[in-house]
Structure formats: C-alpha cells, structure tokens
Residue, then its C-alpha position, 0 to 999 in steps of 0.5 A: x215735090x210735095x213730099x220733099x222736106x224744105x226748111x225755110x231759110x230767108x234768102x237775102x235780097x233774092x226775088x224769085x217770082x215767076x215774073x221776075x224770072x221771065x223778065x230776066x230770061x227775056x233779055x238781061x243776059x250779057x253776051x258777046x258775039x263773034x263771027x264764025x270763020x267762013x260763015x255767011x254774012x250776018x251769021x254772028x253767034x252769041x257766045x258767052x254769058x258773063x258774071x257781073x259781080x255788081x249784079x250778084x250770083x242770082x243774076x248770073x245763075x238766072x242768065x245761065x239757066x236761060x242761056x241756049x246750048x251755044x252760049x253755054x258751050x262757048x262760056x265753058x270754052x272761055x271760062x267763068x270769072x274767078x270771083x264767081x267761085x268765091x262769091x258762089x261759095x259765100x252765097x251757098x254757105x260753103x267754105x271757099x276751100x271746100x268749094x275749090x275742092x268740089x270744083x277740082x281747082x287748086x286754092x292758089x289758082x283760084x285765089x290768083x284768078x280772083x285777085x287778077x280778075x281772070x277767067x277760070x277755064x278748063x275743068x274747073x271753069x266747066x264745073x263752076x258753070x255746072x254749079x250755076x246750072x244746078x242752082x238754076x235748076x234748084x231755083x226753078x224747082x222752088x219757084x214751081x213749088x206750091x208749098x208755103x215754105x217755098x216763098x222765102x226759101x233760101x235755095x242756094x243754102x239748101x243746095x249747098x247742104x244737099x250737095x254735101x249729104x250722102x245720097x242713096x241714089x248715088x250709092x251713098x256718095x255725096x253729089x259734091x264728089x261727082x260734079x267735077x266731071x261732065x258725066x258726074x254733073x249730069x248724074x247730079x242734075x238728073x238726081x236733082x231734077x228727080x226731086x221735082x218729079x217726085x221720083x226721088x225722096 
C-alpha cells in the first residue's frame, strides 16, 4: 500500500478509526429475521441489511462490510433502498445519471424508487450492494494504511475517481464498466484488493 498514491481529501463527517469500525461490526447492523420453511424450532435466519438514510452512507457501508454471506444473499434478493443509489452518487461525487448507468438502472426507474421509498431489486439492486461492498473494502484499505495521508482521506471520493479511470489490469477498461454483473464485480473487487497487497500499482 505504501506505493499507492493517495491524495488527501477530507471526508465530511466521516470517522474511520479501527475502534469505531469494530463497534459498528459488533452490533449496529439493522436486520430482519424470518423462519425458514420446514426448519427446526429456533432456526431463524438473519436476512437483510437496511439502508437507514438518517444514518448516512458510511453507516450502511460499514454494516454491509460486516455482514455475513447469508445477510448479503438475502439483501441481494430483496434489494436496497432506491435512495441509497442517489445518496451514494453524491457521497462519491459521481453524477446521479452516471451512477444509474454504472449500475445498469434506467433513470426513470431509479427516480421512481427514490420518490416512492421502494427497494431497488434485480441486477440494479445487486450492483448497488456491490458498490457498497467495494466502498467497504476501500475503507478497510485506508484504515489499514500507515501513510500519513490516510488519516483524513476521503475514500468515497477516491473510489468514485478510481472506478472511472482506465486500468491496465483490465485491458484499459474502466472498473465502472464491469460492476453491473456479478463476475465483473468480482474482477473489480480483486483488483481493488490487489492495491493493499501491493500486487497492483
């Protein structure tokens, strides 16, 4: 990570101390449970992670990053709040229309979900959740960094810029061109993870 060039961008209202993250992982995830049909008594399963708009993007991203696979699977199935997509675009400093394009969601559909408070499901919802997971990964990379610039680094803004830059490891394609599919998201996540390991400059 030491070789990665970080530009310090103050993150408005964001606290990224390891202690704060640990506290979030310890029990702030808002969840729902339901009984699996035919399951034995007491076999409730945690199923979804919710976006609480009043708590902000960073809270949701932290909760998604801390969620277990079953929570993520069920959240993918049910969808994420339409408002999350618009708020995420603002947080990452990406125009809303561009964010809709990246996630493969028609503007009219996205705007309707925001206005009615509905969940965005299907491929668009999965891509939106994937974006939250990428931001969670990027946050962890910054938190683990020993670089002085990491203290007040605006990770969301950096990720928004990184996603739109052609990457040699992707044959010159932008990461943002791939995350609308599960396989593409996996490729981008691996590339992002390689930054911390130093395997990618």
